[in-house]
C-alpha positions in Angstrom: 82.8 32.6 -90.7 84.5 32.7 -87.5 88.3 31.7 -87.6 89.5 29.8 -85.1 93.3 29.5 -83.9 95.5 27.1 -82.3 98.4 30.4 -81.8 99.8 30.3 -78.2 98.2 30.7 -75.4 98.8 34.8 -74.1 98.4 36.7 -71.1 95.7 38.8 -73.0 93.7 35.1 -73.4 91.2 35.0 -70.7 88.9 32.5 -69.0 85.7 32.6 -70.2 84.1 31.5 -66.9 86.2 33.7 -64.2 88.3 35.8 -66.4 91.5 34.2 -65.1 94.4 34.1 -67.8 93.5 31.2 -70.1 95.5 27.9 -70.4 93.5 25.9 -72.1 91.5 26.4 -75.7 88.3 24.0 -76.1 87.6 24.4 -80.1 84.0 23.0 -80.6 81.8 22.5 -83.7 80.3 25.9 -82.9 83.1 27.9 -81.5 86.0 27.9 -78.9 86.0 28.3 -75.1 88.7 29.4 -73.0 89.8 27.8 -69.7 92.1 29.0 -67.1 93.5 25.3 -65.2 90.8 24.8 -62.5 88.1 25.3 -64.7 89.8 23.3 -67.1 89.5 20.7 -64.8 86.5 21.4 -64.1 84.8 21.1 -67.3 86.8 18.5 -69.0 83.8 16.0 -68.5 81.7 18.2 -70.5 83.5 19.0 -73.6 85.9 16.0 -73.7 83.6 14.2 -75.8 81.8 17.2 -78.3 85.8 19.1 -78.5 86.9 19.3 -81.8 90.6 20.2 -80.5 91.9 20.4 -76.9 95.1 23.1 -76.9 96.2 22.3 -73.1 99.0 24.5 -72.2 98.5 23.8 -68.3 102.4 22.6 -68.3 103.3 26.6 -68.5 101.7 26.7 -65.3 104.4 24.4 -63.6 107.1 26.6 -65.6 105.9 30.4 -64.7 104.5 29.6 -61.0 105.6 26.3 -59.9 102.6 24.8 -59.6 99.6 23.0 -61.3 
């Protein structure tokens, strides 16, 4: 059985789509996906109805990079 975590995302957490730093963790019934801000927005319609939890730390982009 896989243990899912909701610990804060770090620079080591990478987007499953492109490899950029992940700012969103999407917990699904069968696992989890990590997304950068761009891919989180792009794929939100697909995961919104099936996710059991979404950890969205995109507000950190403003603090770290001055953009969202």
